[in-house]
C-alpha positions as a Markdown table, in Angstrom:
| # | Residue | x | y | z |
|---|---|---|---|---|
| 1 | Met | 95.5 | 159.7 | 106.5 |
| 2 | Arg | 99.1 | 159.6 | 105.5 |
| 3 | Lys | 99.7 | 158.6 | 101.9 |
| 4 | Ser | 101.9 | 155.5 | 101.4 |
| 5 | Leu | 105.2 | 155.9 | 99.7 |
| 6 | Pro | 107.0 | 153.2 | 97.7 |
| 7 | Gly | 110.2 | 151.9 | 99.0 |
| 8 | Lys | 111.8 | 149.1 | 101.1 |
| 9 | Lys | 109.7 | 147.0 | 103.5 |
| 10 | Ile | 109.7 | 148.3 | 107.0 |
| 11 | Ile | 109.8 | 145.8 | 109.8 |
| 12 | Ala | 107.1 | 146.5 | 112.4 |
| 13 | Val | 108.7 | 147.6 | 115.6 |
| 14 | Gly | 105.9 | 146.9 | 118.1 |
| 15 | Ser | 106.0 | 149.3 | 121.0 |
| 16 | Leu | 109.5 | 150.8 | 120.4 |
| 17 | Val | 109.6 | 154.6 | 120.1 |
| 18 | Ala | 112.0 | 156.0 | 117.4 |
| 19 | Leu | 115.0 | 158.0 | 118.6 |
| 20 | Leu | 115.8 | 161.1 | 116.6 |
| 21 | Ala | 118.9 | 163.2 | 116.6 |
| 22 | Ala | 118.4 | 166.7 | 117.9 |
| 23 | Thr | 120.9 | 169.6 | 118.0 |
| 24 | Thr | 124.6 | 169.2 | 117.7 |
| 25 | Ala | 125.0 | 170.2 | 121.4 |
| 26 | Thr | 122.9 | 167.7 | 123.4 |
| 27 | Pro | 121.0 | 164.6 | 122.0 |
| 28 | Ala | 117.3 | 164.6 | 122.9 |
| 29 | Leu | 114.4 | 162.2 | 122.6 |
| 30 | Ala | 111.7 | 163.2 | 120.2 |
| 31 | Val | 108.2 | 162.4 | 121.5 |
| 32 | Thr | 106.2 | 160.3 | 119.0 |
| 33 | His | 102.5 | 160.2 | 119.0 |
| 34 | Pro | 101.0 | 156.7 | 119.1 |
| 35 | Arg | 99.2 | 157.4 | 115.9 |
| 36 | Asp | 102.6 | 157.7 | 114.1 |
| 37 | Glu | 103.7 | 154.3 | 115.3 |
| 38 | Val | 100.4 | 152.7 | 114.3 |
| 39 | Asp | 100.6 | 154.5 | 110.9 |
| 40 | Lys | 104.1 | 153.1 | 110.4 |
| 41 | Ala | 102.8 | 149.6 | 111.1 |
| 42 | Leu | 100.0 | 150.0 | 108.6 |
| 43 | Lys | 102.5 | 151.2 | 106.0 |
| 44 | Thr | 104.3 | 147.9 | 106.4 |
| 45 | Leu | 101.2 | 146.0 | 105.6 |
| 46 | Val | 100.5 | 148.0 | 102.5 |
| 47 | Gln | 104.2 | 147.5 | 101.4 |
| 48 | Asp | 103.6 | 143.8 | 101.9 |
| 49 | Gly | 101.0 | 144.0 | 99.1 |
| 50 | Val | 97.6 | 144.5 | 100.8 |
| 51 | Pro | 95.5 | 147.2 | 99.1 |
| 52 | Gly | 94.7 | 149.0 | 102.3 |
| 53 | Ala | 94.8 | 148.7 | 106.1 |
| 54 | Gln | 92.9 | 150.4 | 108.9 |
| 55 | Ala | 93.4 | 150.5 | 112.7 |
| 56 | Thr | 90.8 | 151.6 | 115.2 |
| 57 | Val | 92.0 | 152.2 | 118.7 |
| 58 | Thr | 89.7 | 152.8 | 121.7 |
| 59 | Ser | 91.1 | 154.2 | 124.9 |
| 60 | Pro | 90.1 | 152.9 | 128.4 |
| 61 | Ser | 87.8 | 156.0 | 128.6 |
| 62 | Gly | 86.0 | 155.0 | 125.4 |
| 63 | Arg | 87.4 | 157.5 | 123.0 |
| 64 | Ser | 88.3 | 156.1 | 119.6 |
| 65 | Trp | 90.6 | 157.1 | 116.8 |
| 66 | Ser | 91.7 | 155.5 | 113.6 |
| 67 | Glu | 94.5 | 155.4 | 111.1 |
| 68 | Arg | 94.3 | 154.3 | 107.4 |
| 69 | Glu | 96.9 | 153.5 | 104.8 |
| 70 | Gly | 96.6 | 152.4 | 101.2 |
| 71 | Val | 93.2 | 152.2 | 99.5 |
| 72 | Gly | 89.7 | 150.9 | 100.2 |
| 73 | Asn | 88.9 | 150.8 | 96.5 |
| 74 | Ala | 91.7 | 149.8 | 94.2 |
| 75 | Glu | 89.8 | 151.0 | 91.1 |
| 76 | Thr | 89.1 | 154.6 | 92.4 |
| 77 | Gly | 92.0 | 154.9 | 94.8 |
| 78 | Thr | 89.8 | 156.0 | 97.6 |
| 79 | Pro | 90.8 | 155.1 | 101.2 |
| 80 | Phe | 88.9 | 153.0 | 103.7 |
| 81 | Pro | 85.8 | 155.1 | 104.6 |
| 82 | His | 85.4 | 156.1 | 108.2 |
| 83 | Gly | 83.1 | 153.6 | 110.0 |
| 84 | Ser | 83.8 | 151.1 | 107.2 |
| 85 | Lys | 81.8 | 147.8 | 107.5 |
| 86 | Phe | 83.6 | 144.6 | 106.7 |
| 87 | Arg | 83.3 | 140.9 | 107.0 |
| 88 | Ala | 84.8 | 140.2 | 110.4 |
| 89 | Ala | 85.0 | 136.5 | 109.7 |
| 90 | Ser | 86.0 | 134.3 | 112.7 |
| 91 | Thr | 85.4 | 137.0 | 115.3 |
| 92 | Thr | 81.9 | 135.5 | 114.9 |
| 93 | Lys | 83.1 | 132.7 | 117.1 |
| 94 | Thr | 83.4 | 134.9 | 120.1 |
| 95 | Phe | 79.8 | 136.1 | 119.6 |
| 96 | Val | 78.6 | 132.5 | 119.3 |
| 97 | Ala | 80.5 | 131.4 | 122.4 |
| 98 | Val | 79.0 | 134.3 | 124.4 |
| 99 | Val | 75.5 | 133.2 | 123.4 |
| 100 | Ile | 76.2 | 129.6 | 124.5 |
| 101 | Leu | 77.7 | 130.7 | 127.8 |
| 102 | Gln | 74.7 | 132.8 | 128.5 |
| 103 | Leu | 72.6 | 129.7 | 127.8 |
| 104 | Val | 74.8 | 127.8 | 130.3 |
| 105 | Ala | 74.0 | 130.5 | 132.9 |
| 106 | Glu | 70.3 | 129.9 | 132.1 |
| 107 | Gly | 70.7 | 126.2 | 132.8 |
| 108 | Lys | 69.8 | 125.3 | 129.2 |
| 109 | Val | 73.1 | 123.5 | 128.3 |
| 110 | Arg | 76.1 | 122.1 | 130.2 |
| 111 | Leu | 79.7 | 122.7 | 128.9 |
| 112 | Asp | 80.9 | 119.2 | 129.7 |
| 113 | Ala | 77.8 | 117.4 | 128.4 |
| 114 | Pro | 78.2 | 115.5 | 125.0 |
| 115 | Ile | 76.8 | 117.4 | 122.0 |
| 116 | Asp | 74.8 | 114.2 | 121.3 |
| 117 | Arg | 72.6 | 115.0 | 124.3 |
| 118 | Tyr | 71.3 | 118.1 | 122.6 |
| 119 | Leu | 71.7 | 117.2 | 118.9 |
| 120 | Pro | 71.3 | 113.4 | 119.0 |
| 121 | Gly | 72.8 | 111.5 | 116.0 |
| 122 | Leu | 74.1 | 114.7 | 114.3 |
| 123 | Val | 77.8 | 114.0 | 114.7 |
| 124 | Arg | 78.5 | 110.5 | 113.6 |
| 125 | Gly | 80.2 | 108.5 | 110.8 |
| 126 | Asn | 83.8 | 108.0 | 109.7 |
| 127 | Gly | 84.9 | 107.7 | 113.3 |
| 128 | Asn | 83.2 | 110.9 | 114.4 |
| 129 | Asp | 81.1 | 110.4 | 117.5 |
| 130 | Gly | 79.0 | 113.1 | 119.2 |
| 131 | Thr | 78.6 | 111.0 | 122.3 |
| 132 | Lys | 82.3 | 111.6 | 123.0 |
| 133 | Ile | 82.6 | 115.3 | 122.1 |
| 134 | Thr | 81.5 | 117.9 | 124.6 |
| 135 | Val | 80.2 | 121.3 | 124.1 |
| 136 | Arg | 83.3 | 122.7 | 125.7 |
| 137 | Gln | 85.5 | 120.8 | 123.2 |
| 138 | Leu | 83.6 | 122.3 | 120.3 |
| 139 | Leu | 84.0 | 125.8 | 121.6 |
| 140 | Gln | 87.7 | 125.3 | 122.4 |
| 141 | His | 88.7 | 123.4 | 119.2 |
| 142 | Thr | 89.7 | 120.3 | 121.0 |
| 143 | Ser | 87.0 | 118.1 | 119.4 |
| 144 | Gly | 89.3 | 116.7 | 116.7 |
| 145 | Leu | 86.7 | 117.3 | 114.0 |
| 146 | Tyr | 88.0 | 118.0 | 110.5 |
| 147 | Asn | 87.8 | 121.6 | 109.3 |
| 148 | Tyr | 85.3 | 121.7 | 106.5 |
| 149 | Val | 86.9 | 124.9 | 105.0 |
| 150 | Arg | 89.9 | 122.8 | 103.9 |
| 151 | Asp | 87.6 | 121.1 | 101.3 |
| 152 | Leu | 85.5 | 124.1 | 100.3 |
| 153 | Asp | 85.9 | 125.6 | 96.8 |
| 154 | Ile | 85.2 | 129.3 | 97.5 |
| 155 | Asp | 84.6 | 130.1 | 93.8 |
| 156 | Glu | 82.1 | 127.3 | 93.4 |
| 157 | Trp | 80.2 | 128.1 | 96.6 |
| 158 | Arg | 80.6 | 131.9 | 96.6 |
| 159 | His | 77.2 | 132.8 | 95.3 |
| 160 | Arg | 75.5 | 129.5 | 96.0 |
| 161 | Gly | 75.7 | 129.7 | 99.7 |
| 162 | Ala | 75.0 | 126.7 | 102.0 |
| 163 | Glu | 72.9 | 125.4 | 104.9 |
| 164 | Pro | 74.7 | 124.4 | 108.1 |
| 165 | Gly | 74.0 | 120.8 | 107.5 |
| 166 | Glu | 75.8 | 120.9 | 104.1 |
| 167 | Leu | 78.9 | 122.4 | 105.7 |
| 168 | Leu | 78.8 | 119.9 | 108.5 |
| 169 | Ala | 78.6 | 117.0 | 106.0 |
| 170 | Val | 81.8 | 118.2 | 104.3 |
| 171 | Gly | 83.6 | 118.1 | 107.7 |
| 172 | Leu | 82.1 | 114.7 | 108.7 |
| 173 | Ala | 83.1 | 113.1 | 105.4 |
| 174 | His | 86.6 | 112.8 | 107.0 |
| 175 | Pro | 87.7 | 110.9 | 110.1 |
| 176 | Pro | 88.6 | 113.1 | 113.1 |
| 177 | Asp | 92.1 | 114.5 | 113.3 |
| 178 | Phe | 92.5 | 113.2 | 116.8 |
| 179 | Ala | 90.5 | 111.8 | 119.7 |
| 180 | Pro | 88.4 | 114.4 | 121.5 |
| 181 | Gly | 90.2 | 116.3 | 124.2 |
| 182 | Thr | 93.7 | 115.0 | 123.3 |
| 183 | Asn | 94.9 | 117.9 | 121.2 |
| 184 | Trp | 94.1 | 121.4 | 119.8 |
| 185 | Lys | 93.3 | 122.2 | 116.2 |
| 186 | Tyr | 91.3 | 125.0 | 114.8 |
| 187 | Ser | 88.2 | 123.8 | 113.0 |
| 188 | Asn | 85.3 | 125.8 | 111.6 |
| 189 | Thr | 83.2 | 122.7 | 111.8 |
| 190 | Asn | 83.0 | 123.1 | 115.6 |
| 191 | Tyr | 81.2 | 126.4 | 115.2 |
| 192 | Val | 78.8 | 125.2 | 112.5 |
| 193 | Ile | 77.6 | 122.7 | 115.2 |
| 194 | Ala | 77.7 | 125.4 | 117.9 |
| 195 | Gly | 75.3 | 127.5 | 115.7 |
| 196 | Met | 73.0 | 124.5 | 115.3 |
| 197 | Leu | 73.0 | 124.0 | 119.1 |
| 198 | Ile | 71.9 | 127.6 | 119.7 |
| 199 | Glu | 69.0 | 127.2 | 117.2 |
| 200 | Lys | 68.0 | 123.9 | 118.8 |
| 201 | Leu | 68.0 | 125.3 | 122.4 |
| 202 | Thr | 66.3 | 128.6 | 121.6 |
| 203 | Gly | 64.1 | 127.9 | 118.7 |
| 204 | Arg | 65.5 | 131.0 | 117.0 |
| 205 | Ser | 68.2 | 131.8 | 114.5 |
| 206 | Val | 71.8 | 132.4 | 115.5 |
| 207 | Ser | 71.5 | 135.9 | 113.9 |
| 208 | Thr | 68.5 | 136.7 | 116.1 |
| 209 | Glu | 70.2 | 135.5 | 119.3 |
| 210 | Ile | 73.3 | 137.6 | 118.5 |
| 211 | Arg | 71.2 | 140.6 | 117.9 |
| 212 | Lys | 69.0 | 140.2 | 120.9 |
| 213 | Arg | 71.6 | 139.1 | 123.4 |
| 214 | Ile | 74.6 | 141.2 | 122.3 |
| 215 | Ala | 74.2 | 143.7 | 119.5 |
| 216 | Glu | 71.1 | 145.5 | 120.8 |
| 217 | Pro | 72.1 | 145.6 | 124.5 |
| 218 | Leu | 75.5 | 147.1 | 123.5 |
| 219 | Gly | 74.1 | 149.5 | 120.9 |
| 220 | Leu | 76.0 | 147.8 | 118.0 |
| 221 | Arg | 73.9 | 149.1 | 115.2 |
| 222 | His | 76.2 | 147.9 | 112.4 |
| 223 | Thr | 77.0 | 144.4 | 113.7 |
| 224 | Tyr | 74.9 | 141.5 | 112.5 |
| 225 | Leu | 75.1 | 138.0 | 111.1 |
| 226 | Pro | 73.6 | 138.1 | 107.5 |
| 227 | Ser | 71.3 | 135.4 | 106.3 |
| 228 | Arg | 71.8 | 133.2 | 103.2 |
| 229 | Gly | 71.7 | 135.2 | 100.0 |
| 230 | Asp | 72.5 | 138.6 | 101.6 |
| 231 | Glu | 75.7 | 139.1 | 99.6 |
| 232 | Arg | 76.2 | 142.9 | 99.8 |
| 233 | Leu | 78.0 | 144.9 | 102.5 |
| 234 | Pro | 76.2 | 148.0 | 103.7 |
| 235 | Leu | 77.7 | 151.3 | 103.0 |
| 236 | Pro | 80.2 | 152.7 | 103.7 |
| 237 | His | 82.6 | 149.9 | 103.1 |
| 238 | Ala | 86.0 | 149.1 | 101.6 |
| 239 | Arg | 86.1 | 146.6 | 98.7 |
| 240 | Gly | 87.5 | 143.2 | 99.6 |
| 241 | Tyr | 90.1 | 141.5 | 97.4 |
| 242 | Ala | 91.8 | 138.2 | 96.8 |
| 243 | Pro | 95.4 | 138.3 | 95.5 |
| 244 | Gly | 95.7 | 139.9 | 92.1 |
| 245 | Leu | 93.0 | 142.5 | 93.1 |
| 246 | Val | 90.2 | 140.0 | 92.4 |
| 247 | Asp | 87.1 | 141.6 | 93.9 |
| 248 | Tyr | 85.4 | 139.4 | 96.5 |
| 249 | Thr | 83.3 | 142.1 | 98.2 |
| 250 | Glu | 80.0 | 140.3 | 97.3 |
| 251 | Met | 79.8 | 136.9 | 98.8 |
| 252 | Asp | 77.1 | 134.7 | 100.3 |
| 253 | Pro | 78.0 | 134.8 | 104.0 |
| 254 | Ser | 76.3 | 131.4 | 104.7 |
| 255 | Leu | 79.6 | 129.8 | 103.5 |
| 256 | Ala | 80.8 | 130.7 | 107.0 |
| 257 | Gly | 77.6 | 131.2 | 108.9 |
| 258 | Ala | 78.1 | 130.8 | 112.7 |
| 259 | Ser | 81.8 | 130.0 | 112.2 |
| 260 | Gly | 82.6 | 133.3 | 110.5 |
| 261 | Gly | 79.8 | 135.2 | 108.7 |
| 262 | Ile | 79.4 | 138.3 | 110.9 |
| 263 | Val | 79.7 | 141.9 | 109.6 |
| 264 | Ser | 80.9 | 144.7 | 111.8 |
| 265 | Thr | 83.1 | 147.8 | 112.2 |
| 266 | Gly | 86.3 | 148.4 | 114.0 |
| 267 | Ala | 84.7 | 150.6 | 116.6 |
| 268 | Glu | 81.9 | 148.2 | 117.3 |
| 269 | Leu | 84.2 | 145.2 | 117.6 |
| 270 | Asn | 86.3 | 147.2 | 120.1 |
| 271 | Arg | 83.2 | 147.9 | 122.1 |
| 272 | Phe | 82.1 | 144.2 | 122.0 |
| 273 | Tyr | 85.5 | 142.9 | 123.2 |
| 274 | Gly | 85.9 | 145.6 | 125.8 |
| 275 | Glu | 82.4 | 145.0 | 127.3 |
| 276 | Leu | 83.1 | 141.2 | 127.2 |
| 277 | Val | 86.4 | 141.2 | 129.0 |
| 278 | Asp | 85.2 | 143.8 | 131.5 |
| 279 | Gly | 82.5 | 141.4 | 132.6 |
| 280 | Arg | 79.4 | 143.1 | 131.2 |
| 281 | Leu | 78.2 | 140.3 | 128.9 |
| 282 | Leu | 78.7 | 137.2 | 131.0 |
| 283 | His | 78.4 | 136.3 | 134.7 |
| 284 | Arg | 81.7 | 135.9 | 136.5 |
| 285 | Ala | 81.5 | 132.1 | 136.4 |
| 286 | Gln | 80.9 | 131.9 | 132.7 |
| 287 | Leu | 83.6 | 134.5 | 131.9 |
| 288 | Ala | 86.0 | 132.4 | 133.9 |
| 289 | Glu | 85.1 | 129.3 | 131.8 |
| 290 | Met | 85.6 | 131.3 | 128.6 |
| 291 | Gln | 89.0 | 132.4 | 129.8 |
| 292 | Arg | 90.2 | 128.9 | 130.8 |
| 293 | Thr | 92.8 | 128.4 | 128.0 |
| 294 | Val | 94.9 | 125.7 | 126.4 |
| 295 | Pro | 98.1 | 126.2 | 124.3 |
| 296 | Ala | 97.0 | 126.9 | 120.7 |
| 297 | Gly | 98.7 | 126.7 | 117.4 |
| 298 | Leu | 97.8 | 130.2 | 116.3 |
| 299 | Gly | 101.2 | 131.0 | 114.9 |
| 300 | Ile | 101.9 | 133.5 | 117.8 |
| 301 | Pro | 104.3 | 132.4 | 120.5 |
| 302 | Gly | 102.6 | 132.1 | 123.8 |
| 303 | Ala | 99.0 | 132.4 | 122.4 |
| 304 | Glu | 96.4 | 130.3 | 124.1 |
| 305 | Tyr | 92.7 | 129.6 | 123.3 |
| 306 | Gly | 89.7 | 129.6 | 125.6 |
| 307 | Leu | 86.1 | 129.2 | 124.6 |
| 308 | Gly | 85.8 | 131.2 | 121.3 |
| 309 | Ile | 88.5 | 133.7 | 122.4 |
| 310 | Ala | 92.3 | 133.8 | 122.4 |
| 311 | Ser | 94.7 | 135.1 | 124.9 |
| 312 | Val | 97.7 | 136.8 | 123.2 |
| 313 | Pro | 100.9 | 138.1 | 124.8 |
| 314 | Leu | 102.0 | 141.7 | 124.2 |
| 315 | Ser | 105.5 | 142.9 | 123.7 |
| 316 | Cys | 105.0 | 145.6 | 126.3 |
| 317 | Gly | 103.8 | 143.1 | 128.9 |
| 318 | Gly | 100.4 | 141.6 | 129.7 |
| 319 | Arg | 98.0 | 140.0 | 127.2 |
| 320 | Phe | 94.9 | 141.0 | 125.3 |
| 321 | Trp | 91.8 | 138.9 | 124.7 |
| 322 | Gly | 90.4 | 138.7 | 121.3 |
| 323 | His | 90.1 | 136.8 | 118.0 |
| 324 | Gly | 91.3 | 137.0 | 114.4 |
| 325 | Gly | 89.3 | 136.4 | 111.3 |
| 326 | Asn | 90.0 | 135.7 | 107.6 |
| 327 | Leu | 87.4 | 135.4 | 104.9 |
| 328 | Arg | 88.1 | 135.9 | 101.3 |
| 329 | Gly | 88.5 | 139.7 | 100.8 |
| 330 | Phe | 89.1 | 140.7 | 104.5 |
| 331 | Ala | 91.4 | 139.8 | 107.4 |
| 332 | Asn | 91.3 | 141.4 | 110.8 |
| 333 | Ile | 92.3 | 141.0 | 114.5 |
| 334 | Ser | 90.2 | 142.4 | 117.3 |
| 335 | Gly | 90.7 | 142.4 | 121.0 |
| 336 | Ala | 90.8 | 144.2 | 124.4 |
| 337 | Val | 92.8 | 144.4 | 127.5 |
| 338 | Pro | 90.5 | 144.2 | 130.6 |
| 339 | His | 89.6 | 147.8 | 131.7 |
| 340 | Gly | 92.2 | 149.0 | 129.1 |
| 341 | Lys | 92.7 | 149.7 | 125.5 |
| 342 | Lys | 90.7 | 148.0 | 122.6 |
| 343 | Val | 92.1 | 147.5 | 119.1 |
| 344 | Asn | 91.0 | 146.4 | 115.7 |
| 345 | Val | 93.2 | 146.2 | 112.6 |
| 346 | Val | 91.6 | 145.2 | 109.3 |
| 347 | Val | 93.1 | 144.8 | 105.8 |
| 348 | Asn | 91.0 | 144.4 | 102.7 |
| 349 | Gln | 92.7 | 141.3 | 101.2 |
| 350 | Asp | 92.6 | 137.6 | 102.0 |
| 351 | Pro | 94.5 | 135.4 | 101.5 |
| 352 | Leu | 97.3 | 137.6 | 102.8 |
| 353 | Pro | 100.6 | 138.1 | 101.0 |
| 354 | Asp | 103.7 | 136.4 | 102.4 |
| 355 | Gly | 104.8 | 138.1 | 105.6 |
| 356 | Ala | 101.5 | 140.1 | 106.0 |
| 357 | Ser | 100.1 | 137.7 | 108.7 |
| 358 | Ala | 103.0 | 138.4 | 111.0 |
| 359 | His | 102.8 | 142.2 | 110.3 |
| 360 | Leu | 99.1 | 142.2 | 111.0 |
| 361 | Val | 99.8 | 140.8 | 114.4 |
| 362 | Ala | 102.6 | 143.3 | 114.8 |
| 363 | Ala | 100.3 | 146.2 | 113.9 |
| 364 | Val | 97.9 | 145.0 | 116.6 |
| 365 | Asp | 100.7 | 144.8 | 119.1 |
| 366 | Thr | 101.9 | 148.3 | 118.2 |
| 367 | Ala | 98.4 | 149.7 | 118.6 |
| 368 | Phe | 98.1 | 148.2 | 122.1 |
| 369 | Cys | 101.6 | 149.1 | 123.2 |
| 370 | Ala | 102.2 | 152.6 | 121.7 |
| 371 | Arg | 102.1 | 155.3 | 124.4 |
């Protein structure tokens, strides 16, 4: 780890390699290791005001390395521990979408069937109509359903937790933002329903289905969806903070549930996204459906959204497939290039300071593009 130094903010430079002056005779290019570029991008995040940042990069051959800046514990000053567990938030959506697409392959659900066929009467009231919203529209955020998180008081619900039906009721208390299929807008309500769909179709919990269908086959020993009341992160972990270094490490994950409650590590998320985009979790037909995208308002020019997964352009050309996640205390972005590099960058603060969201994206871009 390279210790952060105070000073001016550094603008992340993506995949550019710094040019250094050499001798007075003939200028020469200094070769910079990718870790130096990634470390510089992480320093920018710490200078933005996050306590700490960690990048985990996995090569196409499967070899991983990581860089850390800042601290994992603001009280003791210790860095992110290696193999740190964290709340990976909305990367959960990709796991949930994979489970549903596996159920599609098994003939248990159809993407273009209305959700009311499987969960009759669940989505109704205030102009919301489950007979007009398809499973695909839920997974792609084109349902128009109001995002329940916009009305959630985190401090009030932090240790109380919630059942999926309670979260859904918060979202359905509002009329839809638009008619199904006419626009795109991110809504955690969609994935609360998706989780309820999995449980209806399988008779088992979302946590069990993720474990049996994804975590165990891939050997993800530290990736799981906690149950209500399971507030503690397993060791080792960084502490997670809100602005002002308010410690939010302990939180009831049922506030997010199937929309964002998963716990994982950088290396395991890299493996998950790599195996997914390389075609080892879904049949070709279902992976193709997952990667059918629409333009998305993710705050990244050119980004598009499929079924529980985003397609994001890289400054060095090409795109990566992945997802971001923000849950009080932690923010991260994870993804993979098919048959290529895999990257996770996590910071231990959410909400993020001004400018840090863009620099988090830039750090991911740097990690993918540095050579």
